[in-house]
VEXKOL-319594 format. One record per residue (C-alpha): residue number from 1; z, y, x; residue in one letter. Coordinates in pm, 1 decimal. Each point is the difference from the previous one (the first is absolute). Layout:
residues N
[node NUM,[Z,Y,X],a];
...
This chain:
residues 109
[node 1,[16402.3,3272.1,5815.1],m];
[node 2,[120.9,123.6,-336.7],t];
[node 3,[-131.1,312.3,-169.9],v];
[node 4,[334.0,167.5,70.2],e];
[node 5,[-19.0,-87.1,370.3],e];
[node 6,[-358.1,126.5,15.5],y];
[node 7,[96.5,333.2,-156.3],r];
[node 8,[295.6,38.7,236.5],e];
[node 9,[-217.6,-84.8,299.0],l];
[node 10,[-280.5,233.8,-100.0],w];
[node 11,[239.9,290.3,-56.7],w];
[node 12,[146.8,-62.5,346.8],d];
[node 13,[-346.1,-33.8,155.5],v];
[node 14,[-120.7,335.2,-132.9],v];
[node 15,[309.5,177.9,128.4],h];
[node 16,[-0.4,-181.6,334.4],f];
[node 17,[-368.6,74.2,64.9],v];
[node 18,[50.3,369.7,-77.5],d];
[node 19,[315.8,22.6,210.9],e];
[node 20,[-145.6,-189.5,295.5],f];
[node 21,[-321.1,202.4,4.9],r];
[node 22,[208.1,319.7,-1.0],r];
[node 23,[232.2,-126.2,272.8],n];
[node 24,[-110.0,-312.7,191.4],p];
[node 25,[320.4,12.6,206.8],k];
[node 26,[221.7,-108.4,-290.1],i];
[node 27,[210.7,-310.8,45.9],d];
[node 28,[-172.9,-307.5,-138.1],i];
[node 29,[227.9,-284.0,-97.7],h];
[node 30,[-90.4,-349.9,-122.4],p];
[node 31,[-32.9,-27.8,-374.8],s];
[node 32,[263.7,-151.2,-222.6],v];
[node 33,[-197.4,-90.8,-310.5],y];
[node 34,[85.6,-311.5,-198.9],r];
[node 35,[-348.7,-147.9,14.5],s];
[node 36,[-194.1,-125.8,300.6],a];
[node 37,[-310.4,175.3,-137.5],e];
[node 38,[167.6,340.7,0.9],c];
[node 39,[139.3,-50.0,349.0],n];
[node 40,[-339.7,-111.1,133.8],a];
[node 41,[-171.7,295.1,-167.8],y];
[node 42,[249.8,242.9,152.7],y];
[node 43,[-46.1,-153.5,348.0],a];
[node 44,[-377.6,30.7,-35.2],g];
[node 45,[39.0,360.2,-111.4],l];
[node 46,[219.5,85.0,298.5],v];
[node 47,[-246.8,-163.8,239.7],e];
[node 48,[-293.9,177.6,-169.6],f];
[node 49,[160.5,344.7,8.1],l];
[node 50,[129.9,-22.7,356.1],t];
[node 51,[-342.1,-106.5,127.3],k];
[node 52,[-157.4,279.9,-203.5],e];
[node 53,[222.8,245.3,191.9],q];
[node 54,[-59.7,-168.7,337.8],g];
[node 55,[360.0,-123.6,15.5],i];
[node 56,[108.9,-350.0,102.6],e];
[node 57,[127.7,-186.1,-308.8],p];
[node 58,[361.3,-120.3,8.7],p];
[node 59,[23.6,-360.9,116.3],s];
[node 60,[165.5,-119.9,-322.1],w];
[node 61,[-326.8,42.1,-195.9],v];
[node 62,[-141.8,-300.9,188.0],f];
[node 63,[278.9,-240.8,-97.3],e];
[node 64,[-125.1,-308.5,-181.8],k];
[node 65,[190.5,84.0,-319.0],k];
[node 66,[-231.5,300.0,-55.1],y];
[node 67,[-307.6,-220.4,-47.2],y];
[node 68,[-88.2,-172.9,-327.6],l];
[node 69,[-137.7,-350.3,-39.0],s];
[node 70,[-155.2,75.5,-341.0],d];
[node 71,[-240.8,291.2,-48.4],p];
[node 72,[118.7,310.0,-181.9],l];
[node 73,[-257.0,212.4,-183.9],f];
[node 74,[65.2,339.8,-162.8],p];
[node 75,[-62.7,-135.5,-349.6],t];
[node 76,[-4.7,-331.5,-179.2],k];
[node 77,[-376.7,32.0,-50.0],i];
[node 78,[-171.6,-323.6,96.8],k];
[node 79,[-346.1,159.6,33.8],n];
[node 80,[-151.8,-147.1,317.0],n];
[node 81,[-217.4,305.4,72.1],v];
[node 82,[302.7,231.4,-23.2],f];
[node 83,[200.1,-231.3,225.7],r];
[node 84,[-277.7,-23.0,260.0],m];
[node 85,[-36.0,379.1,13.7],i];
[node 86,[376.7,34.0,35.9],t];
[node 87,[9.0,-260.6,276.9],i];
[node 88,[-272.8,187.1,189.1],i];
[node 89,[161.3,344.7,-46.2],e];
[node 90,[358.4,-95.7,83.7],t];
[node 91,[137.8,152.8,321.0],p];
[node 92,[76.2,-261.3,266.3],l];
[node 93,[375.0,72.1,-7.9],e];
[node 94,[9.9,-133.2,-356.5],f];
[node 95,[-271.9,-263.6,26.9],k];
[node 96,[190.1,-183.0,275.3],t];
[node 97,[296.6,-16.7,-239.7],r];
[node 98,[-218.4,-148.0,-276.4],n];
[node 99,[29.3,322.7,-202.9],i];
[node 100,[-318.3,149.7,-141.7],y];
[node 101,[-27.5,364.4,-101.6],i];
[node 102,[-276.3,256.7,-35.5],g];
[node 103,[-104.5,198.7,304.9],e];
[node 104,[100.9,327.7,-165.1],n];
[node 105,[343.0,-114.4,-122.7],t];
[node 106,[181.2,264.5,203.0],f];
[node 107,[-260.9,277.1,-10.7],s];
[node 108,[195.4,196.5,-264.5],r];
[node 109,[302.4,14.1,218.7],c];
């Protein structure tokens, strides 16, 4: 994922989280990002937020293309302690996709 793709994704994530938490009945469509990482992250986010609201996630989030073979961490830091903490904290909806984030990633939203 390029820096540009990351910025675009994060901007979309912040707005989507806010919008979904305000109105969980909004239409949720599959993502159309250029990178597999962005698409997997978005699918994990949709699954995470729908479960948070007690709503069944859309079936498309479980398609194989939304799972990564290589791990994705929030930074390029190679610190093993940081990575282990992140692996432990990551919500299951992301961990199953091989994406590792902090447990409070969406707490601002």
